[in-house]
C-alpha positions as CSV (number, residue, x, y, z in Angstrom):
1,M,27.9,35.3,43.5
2,S,30.3,33.2,45.1
3,N,31.5,29.9,43.2
4,W,31.6,27.1,45.7
5,V,33.3,24.0,45.5
6,T,33.2,20.6,47.3
7,V,36.2,20.0,49.6
8,S,36.4,16.2,51.3
9,T,38.5,15.2,53.9
10,K,38.8,12.0,55.9
11,V,38.8,12.1,59.8
12,R,38.6,9.3,62.4
13,R,35.0,7.8,62.5
14,E,35.1,8.5,66.6
15,V,36.0,12.2,66.0
16,L,32.9,12.2,63.7
17,E,30.4,10.6,65.8
18,K,31.4,12.5,68.5
19,A,31.0,16.1,66.8
20,R,27.4,14.5,65.9
21,R,26.7,13.7,69.6
22,Y,27.5,17.7,70.3
23,G,25.5,18.9,67.6
24,I,28.7,20.2,65.6
25,N,28.0,21.4,62.0
26,V,31.2,19.9,60.6
27,S,30.9,21.9,57.4
28,E,30.6,25.2,59.2
29,V,33.5,24.1,61.4
30,L,35.8,23.1,58.9
31,R,34.8,25.9,56.3
32,K,35.6,28.3,59.2
33,A,38.9,26.5,59.9
34,L,40.0,26.8,56.5
35,E,39.1,30.2,55.8
36,E,40.9,31.3,59.3
37,E,44.1,29.4,57.9
38,V,43.7,31.4,54.9
39,M,43.6,34.5,56.4
40,R,46.5,33.7,58.6
41,R,48.9,33.1,55.9
42,E,47.7,36.3,54.0
43,N,48.5,38.3,57.3
44,E,51.8,36.3,57.4
45,E,52.7,37.3,54.0
46,L,51.4,40.6,54.3
47,I,53.9,41.1,57.2
48,K,57.0,40.0,55.2
49,L,55.8,42.4,52.5
50,L,55.6,45.3,55.0
51,K,59.1,44.4,56.5
52,E,61.2,44.2,52.8
53,A,59.4,47.5,51.9
54,S,60.1,49.0,55.2
55,K,64.1,48.0,54.7
56,E,63.6,49.8,51.3
57,L,62.3,52.7,52.7
58,R,65.3,52.7,55.4
59,K,67.6,52.6,52.7
60,I,66.3,55.7,50.9
61,S,66.1,57.6,54.0
62,E,69.9,56.5,54.7
63,I,70.9,57.9,51.1
64,Y,68.2,61.0,50.9
65,G,67.9,61.9,54.7
66,D,65.2,61.4,57.0
67,D,63.3,64.0,55.6
68,F,63.0,63.5,52.0
69,V,59.4,62.6,52.2
70,V,58.6,65.6,54.0
71,R,60.8,67.7,51.3
72,S,59.2,65.9,48.4
73,I,55.9,66.7,49.4
74,R,56.6,70.4,50.3
75,T,58.3,70.3,46.8
76,D,55.3,69.3,45.1
77,R,52.8,71.5,46.9
78,D,54.8,74.5,46.4
79,S,55.0,73.9,42.3
80,R,51.2,74.1,42.3
């Protein structure tokens, strides 16, 4: 079960009145927008980490050769 917290924000009165007029569920829209923003930031962070990992893998490739991973797997399988 998820833990829920209440978050409040201020919006211009006219915006809230228009949202009500259009039948917009303000809580749902705000919840969804926040969830989407968090997901977007998580994706950005993941992309950054993958780029850093890629740089490190290129360094390893430069030191040990492009086929290092293939050779390592082959050596491991042959040792069984």
